[in-house]
Biopython code that builds the backbone (N, CA, C, O; Angstrom):
import numpy as np
from Bio.PDB.StructureBuilder import StructureBuilder

atoms = [
    (1, "MET", "N", (87.722, 105.283, 84.208)),
    (1, "MET", "CA", (88.576, 104.321, 85.263)),
    (1, "MET", "C", (88.080, 104.767, 86.393)),
    (1, "MET", "O", (87.598, 103.861, 87.072)),
    (2, "ALA", "N", (88.002, 105.998, 86.938)),
    (2, "ALA", "CA", (87.501, 106.484, 88.052)),
    (2, "ALA", "C", (86.331, 105.079, 88.581)),
    (2, "ALA", "O", (86.464, 104.179, 89.410)),
    (3, "LEU", "N", (85.616, 105.317, 87.983)),
    (3, "LEU", "CA", (84.449, 104.215, 88.176)),
    (3, "LEU", "C", (84.553, 102.972, 88.824)),
    (3, "LEU", "O", (84.052, 102.378, 89.778)),
    (4, "SER", "N", (85.712, 102.741, 87.608)),
    (4, "SER", "CA", (86.270, 101.085, 88.042)),
    (4, "SER", "C", (87.075, 101.326, 89.078)),
    (4, "SER", "O", (87.546, 100.213, 89.310)),
    (5, "LEU", "N", (87.615, 102.210, 89.991)),
    (5, "LEU", "CA", (88.859, 102.236, 90.838)),
    (5, "LEU", "C", (87.272, 101.731, 92.563)),
    (5, "LEU", "O", (87.107, 101.031, 93.562)),
    (6, "LYS", "N", (86.593, 102.812, 91.660)),
    (6, "LYS", "CA", (85.833, 103.117, 93.469)),
    (6, "LYS", "C", (84.384, 101.762, 93.576)),
    (6, "LYS", "O", (83.547, 101.457, 94.426)),
    (7, "PHE", "N", (84.755, 101.277, 92.182)),
    (7, "PHE", "CA", (83.746, 99.347, 91.971)),
    (7, "PHE", "C", (84.736, 98.965, 93.326)),
    (7, "PHE", "O", (84.551, 99.121, 94.533)),
    (8, "ARG", "N", (85.703, 98.475, 92.656)),
    (8, "ARG", "CA", (87.210, 97.924, 93.464)),
    (8, "ARG", "C", (86.928, 97.350, 94.735)),
    (8, "ARG", "O", (86.734, 96.290, 95.330)),
    (9, "ARG", "N", (87.032, 99.036, 94.892)),
    (9, "ARG", "CA", (87.157, 99.158, 96.346)),
    (9, "ARG", "C", (85.812, 99.435, 97.196)),
    (9, "ARG", "O", (86.091, 99.466, 98.395)),
    (10, "TYR", "N", (84.688, 99.608, 96.992)),
    (10, "TYR", "CA", (83.267, 98.535, 97.058)),
    (10, "TYR", "C", (83.174, 97.024, 96.383)),
    (10, "TYR", "O", (82.046, 96.530, 96.368)),
    (11, "ARG", "N", (83.758, 96.606, 96.081)),
    (11, "ARG", "CA", (83.425, 94.957, 96.385)),
    (11, "ARG", "C", (83.674, 94.632, 97.121)),
    (11, "ARG", "O", (82.956, 93.985, 97.883)),
    (12, "SER", "N", (85.298, 95.025, 97.353)),
    (12, "SER", "CA", (86.617, 94.675, 98.443)),
    (12, "SER", "C", (86.100, 94.591, 99.697)),
    (12, "SER", "O", (86.639, 93.886, 100.550)),
    (13, "ARG", "N", (85.005, 95.297, 99.935)),
    (13, "ARG", "CA", (84.260, 95.058, 101.217)),
    (13, "ARG", "C", (82.965, 94.485, 101.372)),
    (13, "ARG", "O", (82.375, 94.499, 102.452)),
    (14, "ARG", "N", (82.428, 93.902, 100.166)),
    (14, "ARG", "CA", (81.859, 92.749, 99.924)),
    (14, "ARG", "C", (81.586, 91.981, 99.187)),
    (14, "ARG", "O", (80.570, 91.929, 98.494)),
    (15, "LEU", "N", (82.910, 90.907, 99.255)),
    (15, "LEU", "CA", (83.549, 89.786, 98.826)),
    (15, "LEU", "C", (82.323, 88.499, 98.905)),
    (15, "LEU", "O", (82.683, 87.347, 98.662)),
    (16, "ASN", "N", (81.514, 88.662, 99.103)),
    (16, "ASN", "CA", (80.356, 87.413, 99.429)),
    (16, "ASN", "C", (79.012, 87.741, 98.120)),
    (16, "ASN", "O", (78.162, 87.033, 97.579)),
    (17, "LEU", "N", (79.336, 88.913, 98.042)),
    (17, "LEU", "CA", (78.357, 89.125, 96.599)),
    (17, "LEU", "C", (78.573, 88.396, 95.652)),
    (17, "LEU", "O", (79.631, 87.806, 95.437)),
    (18, "HIS", "N", (77.445, 88.362, 94.896)),
    (18, "HIS", "CA", (78.106, 88.246, 92.598)),
    (18, "HIS", "C", (77.601, 88.901, 92.017)),
    (18, "HIS", "O", (76.401, 88.971, 92.284)),
    (19, "THR", "N", (78.103, 89.797, 90.880)),
    (19, "THR", "CA", (78.459, 90.506, 90.692)),
    (19, "THR", "C", (77.840, 90.369, 88.936)),
    (19, "THR", "O", (78.479, 89.636, 88.181)),
    (20, "VAL", "N", (76.705, 91.046, 88.444)),
    (20, "VAL", "CA", (76.203, 90.757, 86.773)),
    (20, "VAL", "C", (77.249, 91.466, 86.176)),
    (20, "VAL", "O", (77.526, 92.645, 86.398)),
    (21, "THR", "N", (78.136, 90.281, 84.984)),
    (21, "THR", "CA", (78.858, 91.037, 83.923)),
    (21, "THR", "C", (78.297, 91.286, 82.885)),
    (21, "THR", "O", (79.022, 91.830, 82.053)),
    (22, "GLU", "N", (76.786, 91.018, 82.450)),
    (22, "GLU", "CA", (75.931, 90.478, 81.485)),
    (22, "GLU", "C", (74.730, 90.663, 81.926)),
    (22, "GLU", "O", (74.503, 90.528, 83.128)),
    (23, "LEU", "N", (74.154, 90.861, 81.408)),
    (23, "LEU", "CA", (72.014, 91.453, 81.284)),
    (23, "LEU", "C", (71.758, 91.461, 79.901)),
    (23, "LEU", "O", (72.290, 92.032, 78.949)),
    (24, "ARG", "N", (70.664, 90.564, 80.045)),
    (24, "ARG", "CA", (69.939, 91.395, 78.687)),
    (24, "ARG", "C", (68.049, 90.366, 79.272)),
    (24, "ARG", "O", (67.720, 89.188, 79.408)),
    (25, "ALA", "N", (67.345, 91.743, 79.429)),
    (25, "ALA", "CA", (65.760, 91.167, 79.291)),
    (25, "ALA", "C", (65.352, 91.166, 78.112)),
    (25, "ALA", "O", (65.479, 91.813, 77.072)),
    (26, "GLU", "N", (64.479, 89.696, 78.779)),
    (26, "GLU", "CA", (63.908, 88.683, 77.062)),
    (26, "GLU", "C", (62.612, 89.047, 77.684)),
    (26, "GLU", "O", (62.477, 89.775, 78.668)),
    (27, "ASP", "N", (61.344, 88.258, 76.767)),
    (27, "ASP", "CA", (59.891, 88.417, 76.657)),
    (27, "ASP", "C", (60.060, 87.297, 78.053)),
    (27, "ASP", "O", (60.851, 86.494, 78.548)),
    (28, "ASN", "N", (58.284, 88.088, 78.318)),
    (28, "ASN", "CA", (58.060, 87.231, 79.108)),
    (28, "ASN", "C", (58.335, 87.000, 80.646)),
    (28, "ASN", "O", (58.225, 85.987, 81.337)),
    (29, "CYS", "N", (58.810, 88.541, 81.002)),
    (29, "CYS", "CA", (59.399, 88.756, 82.440)),
    (29, "CYS", "C", (60.931, 87.632, 82.722)),
    (29, "CYS", "O", (61.354, 87.209, 83.798)),
    (30, "THR", "N", (61.394, 87.435, 81.530)),
    (30, "THR", "CA", (62.846, 86.937, 81.711)),
    (30, "THR", "C", (63.669, 87.311, 81.891)),
    (30, "THR", "O", (63.736, 88.389, 81.300)),
    (31, "LEU", "N", (65.038, 86.986, 82.737)),
    (31, "LEU", "CA", (66.384, 88.280, 82.271)),
    (31, "LEU", "C", (67.255, 86.878, 82.026)),
    (31, "LEU", "O", (66.845, 85.836, 82.538)),
    (32, "TRP", "N", (68.484, 86.893, 81.215)),
    (32, "TRP", "CA", (69.370, 86.532, 81.414)),
    (32, "TRP", "C", (70.540, 86.967, 81.411)),
    (32, "TRP", "O", (71.021, 87.607, 80.477)),
    (33, "LEU", "N", (71.222, 86.622, 82.617)),
    (33, "LEU", "CA", (72.211, 86.862, 82.848)),
    (33, "LEU", "C", (73.622, 86.143, 82.596)),
    (33, "LEU", "O", (73.514, 84.959, 82.278)),
    (34, "ARG", "N", (74.779, 86.593, 82.672)),
    (34, "ARG", "CA", (75.807, 85.986, 83.652)),
    (34, "ARG", "C", (76.488, 86.657, 84.711)),
    (34, "ARG", "O", (76.560, 87.884, 84.769)),
    (35, "PHE", "N", (76.993, 85.876, 85.556)),
    (35, "PHE", "CA", (77.396, 86.255, 86.558)),
    (35, "PHE", "C", (79.420, 86.526, 86.382)),
    (35, "PHE", "O", (79.984, 86.697, 85.301)),
    (36, "ASP", "N", (79.906, 86.499, 87.331)),
    (36, "ASP", "CA", (81.877, 87.771, 87.728)),
    (36, "ASP", "C", (82.291, 85.829, 88.032)),
    (36, "ASP", "O", (83.470, 85.685, 87.708)),
    (37, "ASP", "N", (81.754, 84.607, 88.466)),
    (37, "ASP", "CA", (82.084, 83.416, 88.286)),
    (37, "ASP", "C", (81.663, 82.651, 87.617)),
    (37, "ASP", "O", (81.592, 81.462, 87.928)),
    (38, "GLY", "N", (81.041, 83.415, 85.872)),
    (38, "GLY", "CA", (81.153, 82.165, 84.939)),
    (38, "GLY", "C", (79.044, 81.885, 84.869)),
    (38, "GLY", "O", (78.423, 82.176, 83.847)),
    (39, "LEU", "N", (78.409, 81.369, 86.006)),
    (39, "LEU", "CA", (77.701, 80.898, 85.691)),
    (39, "LEU", "C", (76.463, 81.886, 85.217)),
    (39, "LEU", "O", (76.469, 83.090, 85.475)),
    (40, "GLU", "N", (75.738, 81.436, 84.721)),
    (40, "GLU", "CA", (74.822, 82.210, 83.677)),
    (40, "GLU", "C", (73.799, 81.337, 82.882)),
    (40, "GLU", "O", (74.160, 80.339, 82.260)),
    (41, "GLY", "N", (72.127, 81.893, 82.953)),
    (41, "GLY", "CA", (71.133, 81.157, 82.576)),
    (41, "GLY", "C", (70.183, 82.234, 82.484)),
    (41, "GLY", "O", (70.760, 83.312, 82.627)),
    (42, "HIS", "N", (69.093, 82.336, 82.320)),
    (42, "HIS", "CA", (67.286, 82.482, 82.421)),
    (42, "HIS", "C", (66.779, 82.698, 83.699)),
    (42, "HIS", "O", (66.544, 82.015, 84.696)),
    (43, "VAL", "N", (66.715, 83.510, 83.461)),
    (43, "VAL", "CA", (65.693, 83.580, 85.566)),
    (43, "VAL", "C", (64.055, 84.406, 85.011)),
    (43, "VAL", "O", (63.747, 85.197, 84.120)),
    (44, "TYR", "N", (63.454, 83.806, 85.923)),
    (44, "TYR", "CA", (62.251, 83.889, 85.354)),
    (44, "TYR", "C", (61.572, 84.848, 86.506)),
    (44, "TYR", "O", (61.796, 84.724, 87.711)),
    (45, "LEU", "N", (60.724, 85.802, 85.930)),
    (45, "LEU", "CA", (60.766, 87.263, 86.927)),
    (45, "LEU", "C", (59.216, 87.136, 87.808)),
    (45, "LEU", "O", (58.960, 87.394, 88.984)),
    (46, "GLY", "N", (58.313, 86.608, 86.650)),
    (46, "GLY", "CA", (56.763, 87.087, 86.628)),
    (46, "GLY", "C", (56.019, 86.352, 88.016)),
    (46, "GLY", "O", (54.933, 86.657, 88.509)),
    (47, "ASP", "N", (56.591, 85.718, 88.283)),
    (47, "ASP", "CA", (56.365, 85.336, 90.396)),
    (47, "ASP", "C", (56.361, 86.686, 91.154)),
    (47, "ASP", "O", (55.752, 87.188, 92.098)),
    (48, "LEU", "N", (57.065, 86.934, 90.526)),
    (48, "LEU", "CA", (57.900, 88.242, 91.615)),
    (48, "LEU", "C", (57.375, 89.533, 91.180)),
    (48, "LEU", "O", (57.662, 90.620, 91.683)),
    (49, "VAL", "N", (56.205, 89.223, 89.741)),
    (49, "VAL", "CA", (56.095, 90.927, 89.734)),
    (49, "VAL", "C", (54.606, 90.777, 89.583)),
    (49, "VAL", "O", (53.995, 91.845, 89.614)),
    (50, "GLU", "N", (53.817, 89.579, 89.410)),
    (50, "GLU", "CA", (52.388, 89.773, 89.264)),
    (50, "GLU", "C", (51.809, 89.529, 90.884)),
    (50, "GLU", "O", (51.850, 88.515, 91.581)),
    (51, "GLY", "N", (51.301, 90.789, 91.146)),
    (51, "GLY", "CA", (50.333, 90.851, 92.555)),
    (51, "GLY", "C", (51.835, 91.688, 93.298)),
    (51, "GLY", "O", (52.336, 90.828, 94.023)),
    (52, "THR", "N", (52.334, 92.445, 93.344)),
    (52, "THR", "CA", (53.393, 92.910, 93.794)),
    (52, "THR", "C", (53.479, 94.671, 93.740)),
    (52, "THR", "O", (52.771, 95.403, 93.049)),
    (53, "ALA", "N", (54.316, 94.986, 94.468)),
    (53, "ALA", "CA", (54.725, 96.584, 93.911)),
    (53, "ALA", "C", (55.143, 96.900, 93.035)),
    (53, "ALA", "O", (55.106, 98.057, 92.618)),
    (54, "LEU", "N", (55.938, 95.463, 92.218)),
    (54, "LEU", "CA", (56.570, 95.238, 90.918)),
    (54, "LEU", "C", (55.618, 95.530, 89.933)),
    (54, "LEU", "O", (55.878, 96.437, 89.142)),
    (55, "GLU", "N", (54.437, 94.846, 89.833)),
    (55, "GLU", "CA", (53.721, 94.604, 88.590)),
    (55, "GLU", "C", (54.090, 96.220, 87.318)),
    (55, "GLU", "O", (53.922, 96.234, 86.099)),
    (56, "VAL", "N", (54.485, 97.091, 88.004)),
    (56, "VAL", "CA", (54.395, 97.584, 86.955)),
    (56, "VAL", "C", (55.468, 97.117, 85.871)),
    (56, "VAL", "O", (55.446, 97.733, 84.806)),
    (57, "LEU", "N", (56.409, 96.089, 86.025)),
    (57, "LEU", "CA", (57.167, 95.983, 85.050)),
    (57, "LEU", "C", (56.738, 94.467, 84.431)),
    (57, "LEU", "O", (57.576, 93.599, 84.186)),
    (58, "SER", "N", (55.273, 94.303, 84.222)),
    (58, "SER", "CA", (54.664, 93.794, 83.326)),
    (58, "SER", "C", (54.699, 94.032, 82.526)),
    (58, "SER", "O", (54.642, 93.221, 81.601)),
    (59, "ASP", "N", (54.863, 95.792, 82.307)),
    (59, "ASP", "CA", (55.137, 96.529, 80.827)),
    (59, "ASP", "C", (55.882, 96.384, 79.799)),
    (59, "ASP", "O", (56.638, 97.330, 79.580)),
    (60, "ALA", "N", (55.938, 95.226, 78.854)),
    (60, "ALA", "CA", (57.692, 94.735, 78.357)),
    (60, "ALA", "C", (57.880, 95.368, 78.163)),
    (60, "ALA", "O", (58.993, 95.402, 78.689)),
    (61, "SER", "N", (57.687, 96.930, 77.367)),
    (61, "SER", "CA", (58.784, 97.689, 77.707)),
    (61, "SER", "C", (59.338, 98.990, 78.535)),
    (61, "SER", "O", (59.602, 100.181, 78.369)),
    (62, "LEU", "N", (59.339, 98.228, 79.283)),
    (62, "LEU", "CA", (59.751, 98.804, 80.741)),
    (62, "LEU", "C", (60.943, 97.853, 81.520)),
    (62, "LEU", "O", (62.056, 98.183, 81.929)),
    (63, "PHE", "N", (60.155, 96.375, 81.557)),
    (63, "PHE", "CA", (60.847, 95.557, 81.728)),
    (63, "PHE", "C", (62.398, 95.243, 81.024)),
    (63, "PHE", "O", (63.424, 94.730, 81.469)),
    (64, "ARG", "N", (62.015, 95.825, 79.695)),
    (64, "ARG", "CA", (63.266, 95.900, 78.800)),
    (64, "ARG", "C", (64.274, 96.850, 79.498)),
    (64, "ARG", "O", (65.457, 96.539, 79.356)),
    (65, "ARG", "N", (63.983, 98.018, 80.266)),
    (65, "ARG", "CA", (65.085, 98.512, 80.212)),
    (65, "ARG", "C", (65.902, 98.990, 81.800)),
    (65, "ARG", "O", (66.322, 99.985, 82.392)),
    (66, "VAL", "N", (65.741, 97.265, 81.971)),
    (66, "VAL", "CA", (66.974, 97.043, 83.342)),
    (66, "VAL", "C", (68.169, 97.715, 83.511)),
    (66, "VAL", "O", (68.416, 98.419, 82.532)),
    (67, "ALA", "N", (68.976, 97.763, 84.351)),
    (67, "ALA", "CA", (69.740, 98.270, 84.073)),
    (67, "ALA", "C", (71.211, 97.438, 85.022)),
    (67, "ALA", "O", (70.962, 96.244, 85.188)),
    (68, "PHE", "N", (72.240, 97.754, 85.467)),
    (68, "PHE", "CA", (73.102, 96.905, 86.702)),
    (68, "PHE", "C", (73.532, 98.166, 87.585)),
    (68, "PHE", "O", (73.894, 99.051, 86.810)),
    (69, "ASP", "N", (73.601, 98.461, 88.535)),
    (69, "ASP", "CA", (73.936, 99.301, 88.621)),
    (69, "ASP", "C", (75.472, 98.719, 89.652)),
    (69, "ASP", "O", (75.390, 97.986, 90.638)),
    (70, "PRO", "N", (76.408, 99.132, 89.234)),
    (70, "PRO", "CA", (77.620, 98.237, 89.834)),
    (70, "PRO", "C", (78.229, 99.109, 91.162)),
    (70, "PRO", "O", (79.288, 98.701, 91.640)),
    (71, "VAL", "N", (77.741, 100.004, 91.615)),
    (71, "VAL", "CA", (78.190, 100.478, 92.895)),
    (71, "VAL", "C", (77.055, 100.016, 93.916)),
    (71, "VAL", "O", (77.255, 99.697, 95.088)),
    (72, "SER", "N", (75.936, 100.038, 93.316)),
    (72, "SER", "CA", (74.903, 99.373, 94.936)),
    (72, "SER", "C", (75.136, 97.939, 94.512)),
    (72, "SER", "O", (74.920, 97.345, 95.569)),
    (73, "ASN", "N", (75.586, 96.596, 93.199)),
    (73, "ASN", "CA", (75.478, 95.818, 92.890)),
    (73, "ASN", "C", (74.397, 95.567, 92.991)),
    (73, "ASN", "O", (74.235, 94.799, 93.940)),
    (74, "VAL", "N", (72.904, 95.976, 92.163)),
    (74, "VAL", "CA", (71.707, 95.509, 92.125)),
    (74, "VAL", "C", (71.347, 95.819, 90.417)),
    (74, "VAL", "O", (72.059, 96.327, 89.551)),
    (75, "LEU", "N", (69.984, 95.302, 90.353)),
    (75, "LEU", "CA", (69.253, 95.632, 89.013)),
    (75, "LEU", "C", (68.420, 96.491, 88.958)),
    (75, "LEU", "O", (67.568, 96.244, 89.811)),
    (76, "THR", "N", (68.101, 97.733, 88.199)),
    (76, "THR", "CA", (68.108, 98.863, 88.420)),
    (76, "THR", "C", (66.863, 98.987, 87.291)),
    (76, "THR", "O", (67.078, 98.738, 86.105)),
    (77, "TRP", "N", (65.158, 99.516, 87.926)),
    (77, "TRP", "CA", (64.979, 100.016, 86.449)),
    (77, "TRP", "C", (63.924, 101.495, 87.065)),
    (77, "TRP", "O", (63.576, 101.421, 88.244)),
    (78, "SER", "N", (63.659, 102.228, 86.592)),
    (78, "SER", "CA", (62.949, 103.449, 86.449)),
    (78, "SER", "C", (61.876, 102.749, 87.741)),
    (78, "SER", "O", (61.471, 101.627, 88.046)),
    (79, "GLY", "N", (61.685, 104.501, 88.369)),
    (79, "GLY", "CA", (60.819, 104.253, 89.462)),
    (79, "GLY", "C", (61.634, 103.821, 90.807)),
    (79, "GLY", "O", (61.108, 103.762, 91.918)),
    (80, "GLY", "N", (62.425, 103.651, 90.647)),
    (80, "GLY", "CA", (63.364, 103.182, 91.879)),
    (80, "GLY", "C", (63.164, 101.692, 92.105)),
    (80, "GLY", "O", (63.418, 101.219, 93.213)),
    (81, "ILE", "N", (62.735, 100.949, 91.140)),
    (81, "ILE", "CA", (62.908, 99.126, 91.747)),
    (81, "ILE", "C", (64.111, 98.883, 91.063)),
    (81, "ILE", "O", (64.728, 99.122, 90.025)),
    (82, "ARG", "N", (64.159, 98.128, 92.440)),
    (82, "ARG", "CA", (65.537, 97.646, 92.387)),
    (82, "ARG", "C", (65.744, 95.910, 93.216)),
    (82, "ARG", "O", (65.294, 95.618, 94.324)),
    (83, "VAL", "N", (66.516, 95.011, 92.320)),
    (83, "VAL", "CA", (66.586, 93.429, 92.839)),
    (83, "VAL", "C", (67.837, 93.102, 93.271)),
    (83, "VAL", "O", (68.776, 93.440, 92.550)),
    (84, "ASP", "N", (68.015, 92.641, 94.076)),
    (84, "ASP", "CA", (69.170, 92.076, 94.424)),
    (84, "ASP", "C", (69.831, 90.966, 93.226)),
    (84, "ASP", "O", (69.300, 89.864, 93.089)),
    (85, "PRO", "N", (70.555, 91.209, 92.717)),
    (85, "PRO", "CA", (71.437, 90.008, 91.818)),
    (85, "PRO", "C", (71.710, 89.045, 92.863)),
    (85, "PRO", "O", (72.481, 88.246, 92.332)),
    (86, "ASP", "N", (71.533, 88.734, 93.881)),
    (86, "ASP", "CA", (72.007, 87.261, 94.835)),
    (86, "ASP", "C", (71.098, 86.243, 94.788)),
    (86, "ASP", "O", (71.159, 85.019, 94.902)),
    (87, "LEU", "N", (70.193, 87.090, 94.580)),
    (87, "LEU", "CA", (68.545, 86.683, 94.977)),
    (87, "LEU", "C", (68.373, 85.681, 93.514)),
    (87, "LEU", "O", (68.077, 84.486, 93.523)),
    (88, "LEU", "N", (68.582, 86.332, 92.574)),
    (88, "LEU", "CA", (68.571, 85.942, 91.267)),
    (88, "LEU", "C", (69.885, 84.652, 90.682)),
    (88, "LEU", "O", (69.858, 83.937, 89.680)),
    (89, "TYR", "N", (71.009, 84.770, 91.855)),
    (89, "TYR", "CA", (72.142, 84.508, 91.448)),
    (89, "TYR", "C", (71.394, 82.398, 92.025)),
    (89, "TYR", "O", (71.438, 81.303, 91.466)),
    (90, "ARG", "N", (70.937, 82.819, 93.113)),
    (90, "ARG", "CA", (70.706, 81.696, 93.744)),
    (90, "ARG", "C", (69.804, 80.941, 93.007)),
    (90, "ARG", "O", (69.961, 79.728, 93.141)),
    (91, "ASP", "N", (68.913, 81.290, 92.273)),
    (91, "ASP", "CA", (68.096, 80.933, 91.775)),
    (91, "ASP", "C", (68.649, 79.790, 90.475)),
    (91, "ASP", "O", (68.319, 78.622, 90.274)),
    (92, "LEU", "N", (69.627, 80.699, 89.725)),
    (92, "LEU", "CA", (70.142, 80.151, 89.075)),
    (92, "LEU", "C", (71.477, 78.412, 89.025)),
    (92, "LEU", "O", (71.698, 77.487, 88.244)),
    (93, "VAL", "N", (72.033, 78.921, 90.502)),
    (93, "VAL", "CA", (72.135, 77.850, 91.849)),
    (93, "VAL", "C", (71.416, 76.996, 91.343)),
    (93, "VAL", "O", (71.634, 76.491, 90.242)),
    (94, "ASN", "N", (70.367, 76.695, 92.159)),
    (94, "ASN", "CA", (69.006, 75.799, 92.403)),
    (94, "ASN", "C", (68.560, 74.872, 91.285)),
    (94, "ASN", "O", (68.211, 73.697, 91.400)),
    (95, "LYS", "N", (68.678, 76.038, 89.542)),
    (95, "LYS", "CA", (68.199, 75.766, 88.579)),
    (95, "LYS", "C", (69.410, 74.416, 87.592)),
    (95, "LYS", "O", (69.241, 73.581, 86.704)),
    (96, "THR", "N", (70.601, 74.919, 88.456)),
    (96, "THR", "CA", (71.828, 73.902, 87.157)),
    (96, "THR", "C", (71.514, 72.495, 88.348)),
    (96, "THR", "O", (71.116, 71.357, 88.097)),
    (97, "GLY", "N", (71.870, 73.119, 89.650)),
    (97, "GLY", "CA", (72.226, 71.949, 91.165)),
    (97, "GLY", "C", (70.740, 71.079, 90.294)),
    (97, "GLY", "O", (70.848, 69.854, 90.245)),
    (98, "ALA", "N", (70.050, 71.409, 89.952)),
    (98, "ALA", "CA", (68.215, 70.461, 89.967)),
    (98, "ALA", "C", (69.158, 69.701, 88.257)),
    (98, "ALA", "O", (69.516, 68.554, 87.990)),
    (99, "ALA", "N", (69.251, 71.002, 87.475)),
    (99, "ALA", "CA", (69.698, 69.417, 86.268)),
    (99, "ALA", "C", (70.625, 69.311, 86.446)),
    (99, "ALA", "O", (70.750, 70.174, 85.577)),
    (100, "LEU", "N", (71.944, 69.022, 86.840)),
    (100, "LEU", "CA", (72.693, 68.157, 87.192)),
    (100, "LEU", "C", (72.106, 66.627, 87.687)),
    (100, "LEU", "O", (72.464, 65.891, 86.767)),
    (101, "HIS", "N", (71.824, 66.302, 88.078)),
    (101, "HIS", "CA", (71.035, 65.687, 88.755)),
    (101, "HIS", "C", (69.824, 65.132, 88.690)),
    (101, "HIS", "O", (69.353, 64.561, 89.674)),
]
sb = StructureBuilder()
sb.init_structure("model")
sb.init_model(0)
sb.init_chain("A")
sb.init_seg("    ")
for serial, (resi, resn, name, xyz) in enumerate(atoms, 1):
    if name == "N":
        sb.init_residue(resn, " ", resi, " ")
    sb.init_atom(name, np.array(xyz, "f"), 0.0, 1.0, " ", f" {name:<3s}", serial, name[0])
structure = sb.get_structure()
């Protein structure tokens, strides 16, 4: 209960952020995400991983250990790797918008 109250206070100061409600790592550097407004879908991170400091995530077993930190509102992996879910949200919105046209 204490965590949820802390989380609510934190979120109330950052209303424009989208919160991940469900998260699943899949094959080939792909995440399935569901956000607090109901938007859900697959996001491919392979382009982000290859040739960057995030290349360590190309190891499938490490990639599958993704977690969501509700206090900081980021996706995390061991080693201090963090990804802002708003970037992933925008990617899903762009894919969804393209699919509608």
